[in-house]
N, C-alpha and C positions, 0 to 999 in steps of 0.2 A: 638797111643802114642802121648803125648803132649811134645813139646819142647819149651824152652825159647830161643829166639834168641836175644842176647843183643848187642846193638850198643854202641861203645865207640868212642868218638871224641877227638882229640887233637886240642884245640883252636888255637895253633900256626900254625898247618898245615892248618886248616880251613881258617885262615886268608890269606894264600898264594894262595888259589884257586881264579880263576877268577869268575866273576859274571855268566858267561856261565856254568862253572863247578858246581857252587853252584846250579844254576837253574836246571842243569841236575840231581843232587842228589834229589832235591825236586820233580821234575817231575818223576824221577825213582821210588820214593816211591809211588806216585799215581798209576803208572803202576803195581808195585809189589802188592799193596793192591788190585787192581782190579783183578789181576791174582789169588792170593790166595783166594780171595772171590769167584771167579767163580769156582775154583777147590774144594771149600768146606773145604779148609785147614785152613782158617783164624779163630782164636779164639778171639784174642784181640791184639791191638797195642796202645802204648802210647809214646808220646814224653815227655821228662823230662826237668826240669829247669836246668840251669847251676849251677856249684858248688857255685858260689857267692850267689845264692838264696837258699842254702841248710843249714840245721841245723843238727848236729850230736848230739845225746843224749846218754850219758853213765850214769849208776847209780852206785855210789860208796857210801858205808856206808849208803844206804837207801836214798840218795839224788841224784836228777837228776843234772847232769852237762851238760850244753848245750854249744856246740862249733859251731861257725859260720863256714860254709864250709863243704866240703865233708869229708867222713870217712878217706880217704887216700890221702896223697899228691901224685899226679901223673901227668904226662904230659897229660894223657887222662882221660876222665870222662864218666860215664854211661849217655848217652843222650837219650836213648829210648830202646824200646823192641817190639818184636812181640811174641805172643804165637801162635803156630801152632799145628794142630792135623794131624799127618801124619802116614803112614803105617810103615815107617822104619826110622832109624837114618840117613841112606844114603839120604833119601828124605829131611830131615831137613837140612843136610849139603848142598844139592843141592839148596834149597831155600835160605839159608844163603848167598851163592855165588851170588844169584840174587839181593840181597839188594844193592842199589847203593853205600852205604858207604863202602862196602867191597873193593872197588878199592882204597880207601884212608886209611883205618884203619881196625882193626879186628872186626869180628862179632863172638861172642862166641855162641856155640850151647850147650845147657844143657838140659838134660832130666828132665821133671817134674816128681818127684817121689811120691808126695803126694798132694792131694787137700783136703782142709778142710774148 
């Protein structure tokens, strides 16, 4: 089963972390990627740009309306994801807890139900 593990970051919280804590997160991702690659559970991972570099598109009356910024006003934003292929949801949750960001913010675990 494939699961999407989404990472959400609060820039205000991130700004309070020490350089050592931030480096721990970065290094932790390297170790996590190595682990899930070695176990064969890695499918894909990407880091995403901050909301300031985002555009939101809505179509109304046949015309595209483009908004600067993310879809929702929120303290946290989607900053990256992993797609993993695991035997059980419990394993996906276990892996989510290993992602270094989980000590500072939420990691959402969502089953992939369709690939097209």
